[in-house]
C-alpha positions in Angstrom: 76.9 60.8 60.0 77.7 58.4 57.3 79.1 59.0 53.9 81.6 61.4 53.0 81.5 64.9 54.5 80.7 67.9 52.1 83.9 69.8 51.2 86.2 66.9 52.5 88.5 64.6 51.1 86.3 61.4 50.4 89.3 59.1 51.5 89.6 60.9 54.8 86.0 60.8 55.4 86.0 56.9 54.6 88.9 56.4 57.0 87.0 58.4 59.8 83.9 56.3 59.3 85.8 53.2 59.5 87.5 54.2 62.8 84.1 55.2 64.2 82.7 51.8 63.5 85.7 50.1 65.0 85.5 52.2 68.2 81.9 51.5 68.4 82.4 47.7 68.5 85.0 48.0 71.3 83.8 47.4 74.9 85.6 48.5 78.1 86.7 45.6 80.1 84.9 45.4 83.6 87.9 45.6 85.6 89.1 48.9 83.8 85.7 50.4 84.4 85.6 49.3 88.0 89.0 50.8 88.6 88.2 54.2 87.1 84.9 54.5 89.0 86.8 53.5 92.2 89.4 56.1 91.4 86.6 58.9 90.9 84.8 57.9 94.1 88.2 58.0 96.1 89.1 61.5 94.6 85.6 62.9 95.3 84.7 61.3 98.5 83.7 63.7 101.3 86.1 63.4 104.1 83.5 64.6 106.8 80.4 62.9 108.0 77.2 64.8 108.1 77.7 65.1 111.9 81.1 66.5 111.5 79.8 69.0 108.9 77.0 70.1 111.3 79.6 70.6 114.2 81.8 72.7 112.0 78.9 74.9 110.8 77.7 75.3 114.4 81.4 76.1 115.5 81.8 78.7 112.8 78.7 80.4 113.8 79.6 80.6 117.5 83.0 82.1 116.5 81.4 84.5 114.1 79.0 85.7 116.9 81.9 86.0 119.3 83.8 88.1 116.8 80.9 90.2 116.0 80.2 90.7 119.8 83.7 91.7 120.5 83.8 94.1 117.5 80.6 95.7 118.4 81.6 96.0 122.1 84.9 97.7 121.1 82.7 100.0 118.8 80.3 101.0 121.4 83.2 101.6 124.0 85.1 103.9 121.2 81.7 105.7 120.6 81.2 106.1 124.4 84.5 107.6 124.7 84.3 109.7 121.9 81.1 111.5 123.1 82.8 111.9 126.7 85.8 113.5 125.2 83.9 115.7 122.8 81.8 117.1 125.6 84.0 120.1 126.5 83.4 123.1 128.9 84.7 126.2 127.1 85.2 129.7 128.4 82.0 131.4 129.6 80.5 128.2 131.0 79.4 126.9 127.6 79.4 123.1 126.7 80.1 121.7 123.2 78.5 118.3 122.3 79.4 116.8 119.1 76.3 114.7 118.1 76.7 113.8 114.4 79.3 113.3 111.7 82.1 116.0 111.6 81.6 119.0 109.7 83.5 118.7 106.3 85.9 121.6 105.3 83.8 124.0 103.1 80.6 122.4 104.0 77.7 125.1 104.5 76.2 125.0 108.0 73.5 126.9 109.8 73.5 127.8 113.5 70.0 127.6 114.8 69.8 129.3 118.3 66.9 127.7 120.4 65.6 128.2 124.0 64.8 124.7 125.6 63.9 123.6 129.1 66.8 122.5 131.0 65.3 119.0 131.6 65.8 118.2 127.7 69.6 118.5 128.0 69.7 115.4 130.5 68.5 113.2 127.3 71.6 114.5 125.7 73.9 113.5 128.4 74.4 117.3 129.4 74.0 118.2 132.9 72.4 121.6 132.8 74.2 124.4 134.7 71.0 125.7 136.4 69.8 123.5 139.1 66.1 124.1 138.1 64.8 121.5 135.6 62.0 124.0 134.7 64.4 126.7 133.7 65.0 127.4 130.2 68.5 127.2 128.6 69.9 128.8 125.2 71.2 126.3 122.9 73.1 126.7 119.7 72.6 123.9 117.3 75.0 123.6 114.2 73.0 122.0 111.3 74.8 120.5 108.4 73.9 121.0 104.6 71.8 117.7 104.9 69.7 119.1 107.7 71.3 116.9 110.4 72.5 118.5 113.7 76.3 118.1 113.8 77.1 119.8 117.2 75.1 121.4 120.1 76.5 124.1 122.2 74.8 124.9 125.6 75.0 128.3 127.3 74.1 129.1 130.8 
């Protein structure tokens, strides 16, 4: 941009043009440029080699896998214990098995009464009261508002 700028003081514009031309004639000494580039390289140099970075990535992946394994194992143990403790014998020889999420207060539920072969109860982890696998057993299924079974009560 040469010449005075529009709407500006012509003397100021001339002084800025003169300063721009003087700066353009200046050259940075080679030793200053080399020092600046060396400082940049030192400040932004990677401290780890490619081999070290690969090792750190692999070690992180192994640690994450171990943590996930421990967490999932703990969760599985808790779920297994909750299923065992939720299977309770009640009066009259009935067994209650909680199979889904707990029923929320005020949630509408349906009770569906079914007669199923006793052999199907073993798939649910319930030992049928009758010794005969071909016999039929009355089962009450508590169904939540979403159509998912929440609990099963097994009679004799």
